[in-house]
N, C-alpha and C positions, 0 to 999 in steps of 0.2 A: 492136437494139444500135446505139448511137451510136458512131461512130468520130471521134476528135478529133485535131487536129494536136498539141495540147498541153493537158494537164489543168491545171486551176486549182483554187483552194480552194473554188470554188462548185460543182464537179462532185460527183456522187454515183456511187460505184463499188461493185461487188460481184464476188464470185468467179465465174468461168466454171465450168461443170460439166465433168466428165470427168477429174478428177484424183484420183489416189491420194496421200494426204498422210500423212507420218509424222514423228515427232520422233526425231532422232538426236543424242544428246549435246548437247541444248539448242538444236539448230538444226532448222528446219523444212525437210524435203526433200519433193519431190513428183515424181510421174511422170504425164505427160500420156498418158492411155490410148490415144487415137487416133493420136497421132504417135510415141509411144514415146520422147518427150523427157524428160530428167531435169533437174530444177532444184533448186538449193540456195538457199533464201531467207535463210539465216542466222538469227540470233537475233531481231533487231529486225524483219526481214522477216517472220518467222513470227508475231510479235506483230501486225503489220499485217494479215497474211493472216487471222488469227483474227478481227480486228475487222471485216473486210469480208465475213464469212460471209453477212450480210444487207446490203442496200443501205445504205451509210454515206457521209456527206459527207466529202470530203477534209479540210475544216477540222476536223471532229470527230476524225478520225484524228490530226491534228497536235495538237489540244488534249489528247487522251488521252496521246499520247507525251510531251508536255511535263510531264505529271503523273508519268509513270513513269520518265523518264530525265533526266539532267542535261545539257540542251542548250538553246542559245538559240533563240528562236522563228524567226528568219530562217533559220538553218541547218536547223532541223527542217522548215520549210515546203519549202525547196529540195530537201532530200534525200527527203522523202516524195513530192513531185511527180515527181522524177526516177525514183524506184523504181517508182511507179505507172505512169508512162509506159513504163518498160521492160516491166512486166507486160502492159500493154495491147498493146504492139508484138508480144508473143509470144502474144497472144490468150488470156491467162490470167485477165484480168478484163474486165468489160464496164462501160461507162458507161451509167447509166440516167437 
């Protein structure tokens, strides 16, 4: 697993193993089994989580979200990178 200081559009990310994930009222929630930590990814975070089930480029995540949601590209890129950085800091995703 590669640990980065900051993800970019050129990185490829995927889910880390060891989570129990469920949908609750349109939002994705998960429990990290080993740590017993609970996370609420929200609606869009859940969409991203589903996209990175297999190794996926950050740029591909952004392009997919641009098709699904009404958001400008710069804002989408910034928010996706910020969200993925938060997931990486919590060891919920890995950079491959």
